C-alpha positions as CSV (number, residue, x, y, z in Angstrom):
1,M,-1.9,28.5,-32.9
2,T,-0.8,26.9,-29.5
3,N,-2.3,27.3,-26.5
4,P,-0.4,28.9,-24.3
5,A,-1.9,27.4,-20.7
6,I,0.1,24.0,-22.7
7,R,3.8,24.2,-23.0
8,T,6.6,21.6,-22.5
9,L,8.2,21.9,-19.4
10,R,12.0,21.0,-18.9
11,S,12.0,21.9,-15.2
12,W,9.5,22.3,-12.4
13,R,9.4,26.1,-11.6
14,L,8.1,26.4,-8.1
15,Y,8.5,29.9,-8.1
16,E,5.6,30.3,-10.5
17,Q,2.4,30.9,-8.6
18,N,0.4,27.7,-7.1
19,R,3.0,25.5,-8.5
20,P,3.2,23.1,-5.5
21,P,6.6,20.7,-5.2
22,P,6.2,17.4,-7.2
23,Q,5.7,14.3,-4.9
24,V,8.8,12.2,-7.2
25,V,11.9,13.7,-8.4
26,F,14.1,11.5,-10.9
27,E,18.0,12.6,-11.6
28,I,19.7,10.8,-14.4
29,A,23.3,10.6,-13.3
30,L,25.9,12.8,-15.6
31,A,29.6,12.9,-15.2
32,E,29.6,16.2,-14.5
33,T,26.3,16.1,-11.4
34,W,26.3,12.3,-10.4
35,M,27.7,12.5,-7.1
36,E,25.5,15.7,-6.2
37,D,22.9,13.7,-7.0
38,L,24.0,11.1,-4.2
39,Q,25.2,13.6,-1.5
40,D,23.4,16.8,-2.1
41,K,20.0,16.8,-4.2
42,P,18.6,14.5,-1.6
43,L,18.4,17.5,1.4
44,Q,17.5,20.2,-1.5
45,Y,14.9,18.3,-2.6
46,A,13.8,17.8,0.7
47,A,13.8,21.3,1.7
48,L,11.6,21.9,-1.6
49,G,9.1,19.4,-0.3
50,V,9.7,16.6,-2.2
51,R,8.0,13.4,-0.9
52,E,10.6,10.8,-3.0
53,Y,13.4,11.5,-5.0
54,Y,15.3,9.0,-7.7
55,A,18.9,9.2,-8.9
56,Y,19.6,6.6,-11.6
57,D,22.6,6.0,-13.3
58,P,22.1,4.5,-17.1
59,N,26.2,5.0,-18.2
60,D,27.6,2.0,-19.3
61,P,30.4,1.8,-17.3
62,P,28.5,3.5,-14.8
63,Y,29.5,6.4,-12.4
64,W,28.6,5.0,-9.5
65,K,31.3,2.3,-7.5
66,N,28.2,0.2,-6.8
67,A,27.2,-0.7,-10.6
68,A,24.9,-3.5,-9.5
69,Q,22.7,-0.8,-8.1
70,R,21.7,1.6,-10.8
71,V,18.4,3.1,-9.4
72,R,18.8,4.6,-5.8
73,G,16.0,6.1,-3.6
74,W,15.0,8.5,-1.0
75,W,12.0,9.0,1.2
76,I,11.6,12.5,2.6
77,V,8.9,12.2,5.6
78,D,8.5,15.5,7.7
79,G,11.5,16.6,6.1
80,K,13.6,14.0,7.2
81,V,15.7,12.1,4.3
82,R,16.1,8.4,4.5
83,E,17.6,6.2,1.3
84,Q,16.0,3.1,0.5
85,M,17.0,-0.1,0.7
86,P,16.0,-2.4,-2.6
87,D,14.6,-5.4,-1.7
88,A,16.2,-9.1,-2.4
89,R,15.4,-8.9,-5.7
90,G,17.2,-5.4,-5.9
91,W,13.5,-3.3,-6.3
92,L,12.6,0.1,-5.1
93,W,9.1,0.5,-3.9
94,S,7.7,3.8,-4.9
95,A,4.6,5.0,-2.6
96,E,3.6,7.8,-4.8
97,L,3.7,6.0,-7.8
98,D,2.0,3.1,-6.7
99,S,5.3,1.2,-8.6
100,W,8.2,-0.9,-8.3
101,L,11.3,0.6,-9.7
102,V,13.5,-2.1,-11.5
103,Q,16.5,-1.8,-13.5
104,D,16.4,-3.7,-16.7
105,G,19.6,-3.4,-18.3
106,L,20.3,-0.4,-19.1
107,F,16.8,1.2,-18.4
108,L,14.4,1.8,-15.5
109,R,11.2,0.0,-15.1
110,L,7.9,0.6,-13.5
111,F,6.2,-2.7,-12.2
112,D,2.8,-2.9,-10.4
113,R,2.0,-4.4,-6.9
114,D,1.8,-7.6,-8.7
115,G,5.1,-7.8,-10.7
116,R,3.5,-6.7,-14.0
117,Q,5.3,-4.5,-16.1
118,R,3.7,-0.8,-17.0
119,L,3.9,-0.1,-20.1
120,T,4.4,3.0,-22.0
121,A,1.8,4.3,-24.1
122,G,3.5,2.9,-27.4
123,E,4.4,-0.7,-25.5
124,A,0.1,-0.5,-24.8
125,G,-0.2,-0.3,-28.1
126,R,2.0,-2.8,-29.6
127,A,0.8,-5.0,-26.9
128,A,-2.8,-4.4,-28.3
129,K,-2.2,-5.2,-31.4
130,E,-0.5,-8.5,-30.8
131,A,-3.2,-9.4,-28.6
132,E,-5.5,-8.4,-31.6
133,H,-3.9,-10.6,-33.9
134,A,-3.1,-13.9,-31.6
135,D,-7.2,-13.4,-31.4
136,E,-7.4,-13.4,-35.1
137,E,-5.2,-16.2,-35.7
138,A,-6.9,-18.6,-33.1
139,E,-10.3,-17.1,-34.5
140,R,-9.0,-18.5,-37.8
141,A,-7.3,-21.7,-36.4
142,A,-10.8,-22.9,-35.0
143,K,-12.2,-22.3,-38.4
144,E,-10.1,-24.3,-40.2
145,R,-10.4,-27.1,-37.1
146,A,-14.3,-26.9,-37.8
147,W,-14.1,-26.6,-41.4
148,A,-11.6,-30.0,-41.1
149,K,-14.1,-31.7,-39.1
150,L,-17.1,-31.4,-41.5
151,R,-14.7,-32.5,-44.2
152,E,-13.9,-35.7,-42.2
153,L,-17.4,-35.9,-42.1
154,G,-18.1,-35.8,-45.6
155,V,-19.4,-32.4,-45.6
156,D,-18.1,-29.6,-48.1
157,P,-17.9,-26.4,-46.0
158,E,-18.1,-24.6,-49.0
159,S,-21.4,-25.6,-49.8
160,L,-23.1,-24.7,-46.6
């Protein structure tokens, strides 16, 4: 039996008791809603108390006229909405996520302050396995070099 306190939410229900607004909201552009996402939603989310709002268009071709900028963001401070301007690289900063938002082809990626990509759990697991494999390979190569040196000196490593 599943725990009723743990459930998957498809949307944030502010009408539920003790439910504060989310600090960050992402909208993914759809053909039916993309204009509303850019024009109406920033003000609607500001009224709810959201701090940052991002709209992302991963579609090919994109719905937005400015296809070079597939992610747009708004900061909401004291109920006032201010659209973010990307930096020279085209990246947007999210103070709430302490991350840069970066379009990567059709994907939206997060990068830390130092420009290192934040990994999903799956990506982090694969990276850890790759690092472990690289360590094992380096250890094997070092052992082979040591054995080769012993042979060069006339010592049979198998006899040690």
